[in-house]
C-alpha positions as a Markdown table, in Angstrom:
| # | Residue | x | y | z |
|---|---|---|---|---|
| 1 | Unk | 0.0 | 0.0 | 0.0 |
| 2 | Unk | 1.3 | 3.4 | -0.9 |
| 3 | Unk | 2.0 | 6.0 | 1.8 |
| 4 | Unk | -0.5 | 8.8 | 1.6 |
| 5 | Unk | 1.5 | 11.7 | 2.9 |
| 6 | Unk | 1.1 | 15.3 | 1.8 |
| 7 | Unk | 4.6 | 15.4 | 0.4 |
| 8 | Unk | 3.4 | 13.2 | -2.5 |
| 9 | Unk | 3.1 | 15.8 | -5.3 |
| 10 | Unk | 0.4 | 13.9 | -7.1 |
| 11 | Unk | -1.9 | 14.5 | -4.1 |
| 12 | Unk | -1.1 | 18.1 | -3.4 |
| 13 | Unk | -3.4 | 20.8 | -4.6 |
| 14 | Unk | -2.2 | 23.9 | -6.3 |
| 15 | Unk | -2.9 | 26.1 | -3.2 |
| 16 | Unk | -0.9 | 23.7 | -1.0 |
| 17 | Unk | 2.0 | 23.7 | -3.4 |
| 18 | Unk | 2.0 | 27.5 | -3.5 |
| 19 | Unk | 2.0 | 27.7 | 0.3 |
| 20 | Unk | 5.0 | 25.3 | 0.4 |
| 21 | Unk | 6.9 | 27.3 | -2.2 |
| 22 | Unk | 6.2 | 30.6 | -0.5 |
| 23 | Unk | 7.4 | 29.3 | 2.8 |
| 24 | Unk | 10.6 | 28.1 | 1.3 |
| 25 | Unk | 11.2 | 31.4 | -0.5 |
| 26 | Unk | 10.8 | 33.6 | 2.5 |
| 27 | Unk | 14.2 | 34.7 | 3.9 |
| 28 | Unk | 15.2 | 33.5 | 7.4 |
| 29 | Unk | 14.8 | 36.1 | 10.0 |
| 30 | Unk | 18.2 | 37.1 | 11.6 |
| 31 | Unk | 18.5 | 37.0 | 15.3 |
| 32 | Unk | 18.4 | 40.6 | 16.6 |
| 33 | Unk | 21.5 | 41.6 | 18.4 |
| 34 | Unk | 20.9 | 43.8 | 21.4 |
| 35 | Unk | 22.7 | 47.1 | 21.6 |
| 36 | Unk | 25.1 | 47.1 | 24.5 |
| 37 | Unk | 28.2 | 49.2 | 25.0 |
| 38 | Unk | 30.5 | 46.4 | 24.0 |
| 39 | Unk | 28.6 | 45.5 | 20.8 |
| 40 | Unk | 28.3 | 49.2 | 20.0 |
| 41 | Unk | 32.0 | 49.9 | 20.3 |
| 42 | Unk | 32.9 | 46.7 | 18.4 |
| 43 | Unk | 30.5 | 47.7 | 15.6 |
| 44 | Unk | 31.7 | 51.3 | 15.6 |
| 45 | Unk | 35.4 | 50.2 | 15.3 |
| 46 | Unk | 34.6 | 47.7 | 12.5 |
| 47 | Unk | 32.6 | 50.3 | 10.6 |
| 48 | Unk | 35.3 | 53.0 | 11.3 |
| 49 | Unk | 32.9 | 55.3 | 13.0 |
| 50 | Unk | 33.9 | 58.1 | 15.4 |
| 51 | Unk | 33.9 | 56.6 | 18.9 |
| 52 | Unk | 32.9 | 59.8 | 20.5 |
| 53 | Unk | 29.9 | 60.1 | 18.2 |
| 54 | Unk | 29.0 | 56.5 | 18.9 |
| 55 | Unk | 29.1 | 57.0 | 22.6 |
| 56 | Unk | 27.0 | 60.2 | 22.3 |
| 57 | Unk | 24.4 | 58.3 | 20.2 |
| 58 | Unk | 24.3 | 55.4 | 22.8 |
| 59 | Unk | 23.8 | 57.8 | 25.8 |
| 60 | Unk | 21.2 | 59.8 | 23.9 |
| 61 | Unk | 19.2 | 56.7 | 22.8 |
| 62 | Unk | 19.5 | 55.1 | 26.2 |
| 63 | Unk | 18.0 | 58.2 | 27.8 |
| 64 | Unk | 15.2 | 58.0 | 25.2 |
| 65 | Unk | 14.7 | 54.3 | 26.0 |
| 66 | Unk | 15.9 | 53.3 | 22.6 |
| 67 | Unk | 13.3 | 55.3 | 20.8 |
| 68 | Unk | 13.9 | 57.8 | 18.0 |
| 69 | Unk | 13.0 | 61.5 | 18.2 |
| 70 | Unk | 9.4 | 60.7 | 17.2 |
| 71 | Unk | 9.0 | 58.2 | 20.0 |
| 72 | Unk | 9.2 | 55.1 | 17.7 |
| 73 | Unk | 11.3 | 52.1 | 18.9 |
| 74 | Unk | 14.6 | 51.8 | 17.1 |
| 75 | Unk | 14.5 | 48.5 | 15.3 |
| 76 | Unk | 17.8 | 48.8 | 13.4 |
| 77 | Unk | 20.3 | 50.3 | 15.8 |
| 78 | Unk | 23.2 | 49.7 | 13.5 |
| 79 | Unk | 21.6 | 51.7 | 10.7 |
| 80 | Unk | 20.6 | 54.5 | 13.1 |
| 81 | Unk | 24.1 | 54.7 | 14.5 |
| 82 | Unk | 25.7 | 54.9 | 11.0 |
| 83 | Unk | 23.2 | 57.6 | 10.0 |
| 84 | Unk | 23.9 | 59.6 | 13.2 |
| 85 | Unk | 27.7 | 59.4 | 12.9 |
| 86 | Unk | 27.5 | 60.4 | 9.2 |
| 87 | Unk | 25.4 | 63.4 | 10.0 |
| 88 | Unk | 27.6 | 64.5 | 12.8 |
| 89 | Unk | 30.7 | 64.2 | 10.6 |
| 90 | Unk | 29.0 | 66.1 | 7.8 |
| 91 | Unk | 28.0 | 68.9 | 10.3 |
| 92 | Unk | 31.5 | 69.1 | 11.6 |
| 93 | Unk | 33.0 | 69.5 | 8.1 |
| 94 | Unk | 30.5 | 72.1 | 7.1 |
| 95 | Unk | 31.3 | 74.2 | 10.3 |
| 96 | Unk | 35.0 | 73.9 | 9.6 |
| 97 | Unk | 34.5 | 75.0 | 5.9 |
| 98 | Unk | 32.4 | 78.0 | 7.0 |
| 99 | Unk | 35.0 | 79.1 | 9.7 |
């Protein structure tokens, strides 16, 4: 007697096949890494970001309970840190050019 499992393609319906294919195509979710001082400093040094700006960002967001200026929880702290450090660097160079 033949085994009647759902994996037998002759038995599967089109909708069941589509569900299986979609589930296989979805990317695996990466484990979120918490932002601690050590992970922040390691990331900042690997990305060659200014350590003082990174520390300032960490203290500021810690005071704000890891929310942005609009009160939304920061989901991608690495991206937020990179953007903050780039903006600080750009502001510094603009002030130096104007002086």
